[in-house]
N, C-alpha and C positions, 0 to 999 in steps of 0.2 A: 504494500500500500504506500502511495506517495506521501510525503510529508508536506503539510501546509506551512509555508514559511511566512505568509502574509495574505492580505486581502486587498482588492481594489473595489471600491464602491464608485460607480459612475452615476453622477447626478445629471439627468437629462433635462434640457430646457430648450426654449425657443426665444424669439425676440421679445415676446410678451412676458416671459418668466425669467429672463436672464438675471435681473436684479435679485429676485427671490432666491435663485440658485446660488448666486454669489454670496448672499447673506448666509444661507445654510452652510455652504462650504467653509466660509471664513469662520463661522461660529464653531463648527466641528473641529477645525484646526486650532482654534483658541482653547477649546475645552479638553481636547484629547491629543495623544501623540499621533497626529494625523498629518501626513504631507499632502498639501493641497496642490494639485496640478493646475495647468492653464485652463482658462475658460474658453474652450474651443467653440468658435462661432461658425463651425463647418463640421461635417462628418469626419471622424477620425477613426482609423482602424476598422474594427467590425461594427462600430456603433452607428445606429440608424438616425440619430439625432445629434444636435449639439450637446456637448457634455463637459463636465469637469470631473476629474478623477481625484478620489481621496484614497491614498495609500496608507495602510497601517499594518502593524505586526499582528501575528496570530493571537497574542495574549491581550490585545485591545478589543477583540471582537465583542466580548460580552458587554463592553461599555458603549462602543460606537454604534453597533447595529440597533439596539433598542432606542438609542437617542435618535437615530435617523428615522426609525419607524414612527416615532412620536412627533418629529419635527420636520417632516419632508414637505409639508404644506401643499399636498396634492401632486407633487412632482414624482415622476417615475425614477426609481433608483435600481440599478442593476449591480449586484455584488457577486464577485466570484473569488475563489481562492487562488493563490499563487503556489502551484506545485511544480511548475516547469512543463506540465502537460497542457499546453495552451488550448487546444481544441476541446479536450475533456473539461477543463476548468470553465470555459465559456459556455459549452453546450450542455454538459451533464451535471455540473456541480454548482450551478448558479442559484441565487436567490433574487426574486423580483419583488419589489415593493411598487404597487401601482400596476399600470398597464404592461403586459408582457409583449415585447416587440421582437421582430425578427432581426437577428444579427446577421451580418455578412461574414460567415465563417469560412468562406473560400480561401481566405488568406492563411488558414491553418491547415496545411496539407498533412497527411498522415506521417510523413517523414519528419516534419518539424514539430509535431505535437509531442 
């Protein structure tokens, strides 16, 4: 079984919800040991919407995820573990808060997962 070394939570937003997403991400980074990524105002990687990544260690999961559940303000959040098996982490091991969206998983071929 692979080891979970961390998590990525991707907060999805659009032009109307960008300020809300930024507020949520900045607050999570202030409250927890979370690395806030860029506010991508275009699709990046497998993600079907604009997003901001929150990266955190496995031992922060129990604090970060409940907080996001209660404070997501209606935004969709996609969370996956980091095991080095990228396809499986995004496809089989993910947690969705809000709307489940289709990811573009073609970038994760079997050889690179």
